C-alpha distance (Angstrom), angle and dihedral (degrees) to the residues before:
residue distance angle dihedral
M1 . . .
K2 3.89 . .
P3 3.87 113.5 .
F4 3.87 95.6 -111.8
Q5 3.87 98.5 46.5
R6 3.74 100.1 94.7
P7 3.81 117.8 150.7
R8 3.75 109.3 -152.5
R9 3.73 123.4 -119.2
T10 3.78 96.9 -138.5
R11 3.83 97.3 78.3
A12 3.67 119.2 125.3
L13 3.82 116.3 -101.1
R14 3.82 128.5 -157.1
F15 3.78 99.9 -142.0
P16 3.76 103.4 -157.2
A17 3.75 94.5 28.7
V18 3.76 96.6 59.0
L19 3.82 97.3 47.5
A20 3.75 94.4 100.6
A21 3.80 92.3 46.3
C22 3.78 89.9 51.5
V23 3.82 91.0 65.4
L24 3.81 87.8 63.7
V25 3.80 91.8 43.9
V26 3.83 92.2 51.1
T27 3.74 89.7 50.5
A28 3.83 92.2 50.9
C29 3.76 95.7 42.6
G30 3.84 97.5 43.3
S31 3.89 100.0 47.8
D32 3.78 115.8 108.0
D33 3.81 95.2 -36.4
G34 3.72 91.7 73.2
D35 3.84 94.2 52.2
D36 3.81 96.1 59.1
A37 3.80 90.3 59.7
S38 3.83 97.1 55.0
G39 3.64 126.5 124.1
S40 3.82 123.8 -140.1
G41 3.77 129.6 -131.4
D42 3.71 136.4 67.7
G43 3.82 94.9 -98.5
D44 3.79 119.9 -154.4
G45 3.67 102.0 -66.4
L46 3.83 106.1 -69.9
G47 3.82 91.8 112.0
D48 3.73 131.2 -139.0
L49 3.74 122.4 -29.0
T50 3.86 134.6 -142.7
V51 3.72 120.3 -163.8
Q52 3.84 122.7 -171.0
L53 3.76 109.6 -144.6
S54 3.73 119.5 -154.4
W55 3.84 97.0 -133.7
I56 3.77 144.4 6.2
K57 3.75 119.2 -51.2
N58 3.77 100.7 -83.6
A59 3.83 136.0 124.6
E60 3.76 90.3 -65.4
F61 3.91 84.8 83.8
S62 3.80 97.6 42.6
G63 3.76 90.4 128.9
E64 3.72 94.9 52.4
F65 3.86 90.2 48.6
M66 3.83 89.5 50.2
A67 3.81 91.1 49.6
D68 3.78 92.3 49.1
S69 3.79 98.3 42.2
K70 3.82 90.6 47.4
G71 3.75 94.6 47.7
Y72 3.78 96.5 -117.0
Y73 3.82 94.1 136.7
T74 3.73 89.3 53.8
E75 3.83 92.8 44.6
E76 3.80 89.7 53.5
G77 3.86 89.9 54.0
F78 3.82 109.0 -90.0
G79 3.76 126.6 128.5
K80 3.79 118.4 -156.2
V81 3.80 114.3 4.4
T82 3.74 116.7 -155.1
M83 3.91 118.1 -169.4
D84 3.83 109.5 -163.4
P85 3.83 110.9 -157.9
G86 3.75 122.9 -132.9
P87 2.85 169.0 -119.3
G88 3.78 99.8 112.6
P89 3.80 144.2 109.0
I90 3.83 92.8 -63.4
E91 3.70 98.2 174.5
T92 3.80 94.6 51.2
L93 3.82 92.5 45.5
V94 3.74 89.2 55.5
A95 3.82 95.0 41.0
T96 3.77 92.3 52.3
G97 3.80 94.2 47.0
D98 3.84 96.8 -111.0
A99 3.81 86.1 121.4
D100 3.73 128.7 29.2
F101 3.72 94.4 -149.3
G102 3.82 134.8 9.5
L103 3.78 138.1 -168.0
S104 3.81 111.3 -127.6
N105 3.89 137.6 133.4
A106 3.75 135.2 -103.6
V107 3.80 95.2 -104.3
A108 3.76 96.1 49.8
T109 3.79 94.2 43.9
A110 3.83 94.2 43.8
Q111 3.81 89.7 50.6
V112 3.83 92.9 55.6
I113 3.82 92.1 45.2
A114 3.83 92.3 48.7
E115 3.79 97.6 43.7
E116 3.90 99.8 34.2
D117 3.75 105.7 21.3
A118 3.95 88.4 -122.5
P119 3.72 110.9 -175.6
L120 3.84 96.0 -123.4
K121 3.76 138.2 132.2
I122 3.86 137.0 -173.7
V123 3.83 104.9 -124.8
G124 3.82 96.6 179.8
T125 3.84 140.6 -25.4
K126 3.72 140.7 -129.1
F127 3.80 98.7 -162.3
Q128 3.80 112.1 56.4
K129 3.83 86.8 -177.7
N130 3.74 122.3 42.3
P131 3.82 116.9 -123.5
F132 3.85 98.0 -134.9
T133 3.85 115.8 127.8
I134 3.73 146.0 160.5
L135 3.70 102.4 -115.4
S136 3.86 120.5 -155.1
L137 3.75 139.5 161.7
A138 3.75 116.6 -98.8
D139 3.86 90.4 -134.6
G140 3.79 91.2 41.4
G141 3.72 128.9 39.6
D142 3.83 91.7 -10.3
I143 3.82 91.2 -168.5
A144 3.86 104.0 -173.3
T145 3.88 101.3 149.6
P146 3.80 133.1 33.4
E147 3.81 88.4 -109.3
D148 3.86 89.4 61.6
L149 3.81 86.6 66.9
V150 3.86 90.0 73.0
G151 3.76 112.2 105.6
K152 3.76 93.9 6.5
K153 3.84 133.0 119.3
I154 3.72 110.1 -124.4
G155 3.80 124.6 -166.2
V156 3.78 111.0 -133.5
Q157 3.75 128.4 176.5
A158 3.80 118.4 -130.7
G159 3.77 121.9 -101.0
G160 3.72 126.5 21.7
N161 3.82 92.8 5.2
E162 3.80 90.2 62.3
T163 3.82 87.4 55.1
L164 3.85 91.7 52.4
F165 3.76 93.1 44.3
D166 3.79 91.6 52.1
A167 3.75 89.8 48.9
L168 3.78 90.9 51.2
L169 3.81 88.7 56.6
E170 3.87 90.7 43.6
V171 3.74 96.7 54.1
N172 3.84 93.1 44.6
G173 3.85 94.3 49.2
I174 3.78 94.3 -115.6
D175 3.79 118.2 153.4
P176 3.89 107.4 -126.6
G177 3.72 87.4 -140.7
D178 3.75 89.7 65.6
V179 3.80 93.6 60.8
T180 3.77 127.7 59.4
K181 3.78 112.5 -135.1
V182 3.88 110.8 -153.4
P183 3.80 119.4 -163.7
V184 3.85 109.2 -125.0
E185 3.81 138.1 162.4
Y186 3.85 121.8 -125.9
D187 3.79 98.5 -80.5
P188 3.77 109.3 93.8
A189 3.79 92.8 -147.9
P190 3.80 89.6 119.2
L191 3.79 88.7 61.0
I192 3.81 93.6 48.4
D193 3.84 91.6 44.0
G194 3.82 91.2 51.3
E195 3.80 97.3 -114.7
V196 3.79 91.3 123.8
D197 3.79 132.4 26.4
G198 3.74 94.9 -142.4
F199 3.89 137.7 18.9
L200 3.82 128.6 -156.2
A201 3.78 101.4 -121.2
Y202 3.88 145.6 144.1
L203 3.75 123.5 -91.5
T204 3.84 88.3 -141.4
N205 3.75 96.9 49.5
E206 3.85 125.8 19.5
S207 3.74 95.1 25.5
I208 3.84 91.4 55.7
T209 3.76 93.1 43.8
V210 3.75 93.8 50.5
Q211 3.80 91.1 49.0
S212 3.83 91.5 49.4
Q213 3.79 87.4 63.5
G214 3.78 89.0 62.7
V215 3.73 97.1 -99.7
E216 3.78 120.9 134.3
V217 3.80 111.9 -134.2
T218 3.74 139.5 -168.0
N219 3.86 123.1 -143.2
L220 3.73 134.1 -152.6
P221 3.81 102.1 -167.6
F222 3.89 113.0 -156.8
A223 3.71 90.4 -144.9
D224 3.79 93.5 62.8
N225 3.86 95.4 39.2
G226 3.73 105.9 58.3
L227 3.82 104.8 -67.0
P228 3.84 108.9 88.0
F229 3.79 115.3 167.3
V230 3.78 134.6 148.3
A231 3.80 120.2 -106.4
E232 3.77 139.1 -171.1
S233 3.76 83.8 37.4
V234 3.76 124.3 169.3
I235 3.78 112.8 -113.8
T236 3.73 131.0 -175.1
T237 3.77 138.6 156.2
D238 3.83 129.2 -77.1
Q239 3.81 85.7 -121.7
M240 3.80 94.0 55.9
I241 3.76 89.5 49.9
A242 3.91 93.8 48.9
E243 3.80 98.2 39.6
E244 3.79 106.6 28.0
P245 3.80 106.1 31.1
E246 3.80 91.3 150.3
T247 3.73 91.7 55.6
V248 3.88 90.0 54.4
K249 3.81 92.3 46.9
A250 3.84 91.8 49.0
F251 3.77 92.5 49.7
L252 3.86 91.5 48.8
A253 3.80 89.4 49.0
A254 3.73 93.5 52.1
E255 3.81 90.1 46.6
I256 3.75 94.2 49.7
R257 3.86 92.1 48.4
G258 3.83 90.4 50.2
W259 3.81 92.3 49.1
Q260 3.72 91.5 46.9
D261 3.77 86.4 60.0
A262 3.76 94.6 42.3
V263 3.80 93.8 51.2
A264 3.81 88.9 47.4
D265 3.87 92.7 53.3
P266 3.84 113.0 16.3
E267 3.77 92.8 172.2
A268 3.86 90.9 58.3
G269 3.75 91.8 52.3
A270 3.84 91.8 47.9
K271 3.78 89.8 51.2
L272 3.79 92.3 52.8
A273 3.82 87.1 54.2
V274 3.80 93.9 48.7
E275 3.82 100.8 38.5
E276 3.76 102.7 33.1
Y277 3.78 124.0 6.0
G278 3.82 97.2 35.8
A279 3.80 95.4 24.0
D280 3.81 91.4 128.6
L281 3.85 92.1 54.9
E282 3.80 97.5 68.7
L283 3.79 90.5 -131.8
D284 3.73 119.3 -173.7
L285 3.90 111.8 -116.0
D286 3.82 96.8 -150.0
K287 3.83 90.3 52.5
E288 3.81 93.2 45.6
V289 3.85 91.3 49.6
E290 3.81 89.2 49.2
Q291 3.78 90.0 48.8
A292 3.79 92.1 49.6
N293 3.89 90.1 50.5
V294 3.89 93.3 46.2
Q295 3.80 92.7 48.8
D296 3.80 93.3 50.9
G297 3.87 84.0 69.8
L298 3.82 90.0 58.1
I299 3.84 90.6 45.8
V300 3.79 105.4 44.2
T301 3.76 114.4 53.3
P302 3.89 130.6 151.2
D303 3.81 88.3 -91.2
V304 3.74 90.9 54.3
E305 3.81 91.7 46.9
A306 3.83 88.4 53.6
N307 3.82 97.9 41.0
G308 3.89 110.8 19.2
L309 3.72 139.4 -105.6
F310 3.83 118.2 -46.7
T311 3.74 93.9 20.3
I312 3.82 122.2 129.8
T313 3.85 120.6 -157.9
E314 3.80 122.2 -139.7
D315 3.77 89.4 -114.8
L316 3.83 90.8 54.6
I317 3.83 89.5 49.3
D318 3.77 88.4 51.9
Q319 3.86 89.1 52.1
N320 3.74 90.2 50.4
M321 3.73 92.0 52.0
G322 3.87 90.0 51.3
T323 3.86 89.3 53.8
L324 3.77 91.5 49.1
E325 3.84 90.6 50.6
A326 3.85 89.6 51.3
A327 3.79 88.7 50.0
G328 3.85 90.8 52.3
I329 3.81 94.3 -114.5
D330 3.84 113.9 142.2
V331 3.71 112.4 -153.6
D332 3.81 133.8 126.4
A333 3.81 120.7 -121.7
E334 3.78 94.0 -118.8
D335 3.83 88.3 56.0
L336 3.85 92.3 54.8
F337 3.85 104.7 33.1
D338 3.83 131.0 50.8
L339 3.86 110.8 167.3
S340 3.77 95.2 159.3
L341 3.79 94.8 107.4
L342 3.72 94.8 45.5
T343 3.76 89.3 51.4
E344 3.83 90.5 51.5
L345 3.81 90.5 48.4
L346 3.83 93.7 51.7
E347 3.79 92.1 46.5
E348 3.85 89.9 52.1
R349 3.81 95.8 42.6
P350 3.84 109.6 28.1
E351 3.75 91.9 173.3
L352 3.85 87.7 76.8
T353 3.84 89.6 67.0
E354 3.81 89.4 63.7
L355 3.80 122.8 107.0
P356 3.81 125.4 -155.2
């Protein structure tokens, strides 16, 4: 897929209605791409594992690639591990059992829970800070503060991104009538061509790619401007949590070990994406290394240094709930987060809280 064509993961999903469509998505996402990310070995009885990624196999999943290539999934008890690339209806694929675990974010997951009563929970998170941003050109819109949005034309993709953008205006007290929202797709060409002043993007994707073309950019990160929420979060079903807690803990253990390695050596994880797991995508190594370094800033925060990877503090949960309220999503924290098994795991294996 071309670098700029990134469907966002915060779109609304109709849980029962998309079930039939998901069969097609699973077929498309699984194909050969899942096979080249499979571990070997019989494991210790937890069986095979299917993980629904949120995007193509790039450096965003360096930790998963580390865990697979170093045999951590197998060591934690799993057999064959299939990583299905996105994009796709992650939450529905997990809720219907087509994937054991998925990587989503708090807004997308909460929306499906609130609208469709989907039996899902976030059990841990990679990104403490979400990567959403309003991207602008430094010599153009130069949108550095929420107030800079006033009087500007902002490219916003349809669906969940509109919900997020509206929430950004709401929490910053900006009248929507003072900003022109322009429908766009996922290619930021309208920004580069001057058709819009700002563009809803990802710090770890479009922002890096535009800069790589020699263009100086300005970012307005949502996480630092009133909309903090976790992303690349591990989701699974209530049934999995209740009936197979050891499977959840084993998966989290392998994930944490993989991400400990990826944080310690971002370039090595990026190379795995370019040379092995995403070899058919013709990824650019320099861009992937830059992405790996940028996302480390979203993963490792003072809270993570204190508590360990994948943990979510009560304060951060409260911040997430404030974002959901601003976005008009009505869900209780206990219906979205269940960190009990992660807590058990880290108490049993304190070495997993260590950072390189």
